[in-house]
ROVEXZA-641851 format. One record per residue (C-alpha): residue number from 0; residue in one letter; x, y, z. Coordinates in pm, whole numbers, padded with zeros to 5 digits. Layout:
N
+-----+-----+--------+--------+--------+
:   n : res :     c1 :     c2 :     c3 :
+-----+-----+--------+--------+--------+
: NUM :   A :      X :      Y :      Z :
...
+-----+-----+--------+--------+--------+
REM end
This chain:
47
+-----+-----+--------+--------+--------+
:   n : res :     c1 :     c2 :     c3 :
+-----+-----+--------+--------+--------+
:   0 :   M : -06327 : -29710 :  01306 :
:   1 :   C : -06022 : -29813 :  01104 :
:   2 :   I : -05904 : -30171 :  01066 :
:   3 :   Q : -05530 : -30220 :  01073 :
:   4 :   H : -05413 : -30438 :  00783 :
:   5 :   T : -05075 : -30603 :  00759 :
:   6 :   M : -04882 : -30745 :  00465 :
:   7 :   D : -04771 : -31052 :  00661 :
:   8 :   P : -04776 : -31380 :  00467 :
:   9 :   L : -05109 : -31554 :  00462 :
:  10 :   A : -05165 : -31849 :  00688 :
:  11 :   L : -05311 : -32050 :  00398 :
:  12 :   P : -05107 : -32325 :  00230 :
:  13 :   M : -04990 : -32254 : -00124 :
:  14 :   D : -05176 : -32559 : -00257 :
:  15 :   L : -05525 : -32618 : -00121 :
:  16 :   S : -05582 : -32929 : -00334 :
:  17 :   E : -05427 : -33146 : -00065 :
:  18 :   D : -05710 : -33056 :  00173 :
:  19 :   I : -05996 : -33124 : -00072 :
:  20 :   P : -06119 : -33485 : -00099 :
:  21 :   E : -06077 : -33630 : -00451 :
:  22 :   S : -06446 : -33724 : -00463 :
:  23 :   R : -06555 : -33357 : -00462 :
:  24 :   L : -06692 : -33214 : -00786 :
:  25 :   V : -06428 : -32940 : -00793 :
:  26 :   C : -06154 : -33206 : -00816 :
:  27 :   V : -06330 : -33381 : -01104 :
:  28 :   V : -06372 : -33054 : -01294 :
:  29 :   N : -06012 : -32952 : -01223 :
:  30 :   A : -05879 : -33284 : -01355 :
:  31 :   A : -06091 : -33250 : -01671 :
:  32 :   V : -05966 : -32895 : -01736 :
:  33 :   D : -05605 : -33005 : -01679 :
:  34 :   R : -05646 : -33274 : -01948 :
:  35 :   M : -05795 : -33031 : -02204 :
:  36 :   S : -05579 : -32928 : -02494 :
:  37 :   D : -05490 : -32558 : -02512 :
:  38 :   K : -05565 : -32573 : -02885 :
:  39 :   I : -05940 : -32567 : -02821 :
:  40 :   L : -05921 : -32232 : -02642 :
:  41 :   P : -05987 : -31913 : -02835 :
:  42 :   R : -05674 : -31747 : -02972 :
:  43 :   Q : -05717 : -31431 : -02765 :
:  44 :   L : -05667 : -31628 : -02443 :
:  45 :   H : -05316 : -31725 : -02555 :
:  46 :   E : -05203 : -31367 : -02610 :
+-----+-----+--------+--------+--------+
REM end
């Protein structure tokens, strides 16, 4: 049995953060990562 796949655009919104309550742990972690300086990351990640 073969499943037919299409390349139609996904039905998901481009930004899922609007649908996640701010009190969820993922939002707290995301905010903390966004505030981190890129200078603390290893050099190979910048290449």
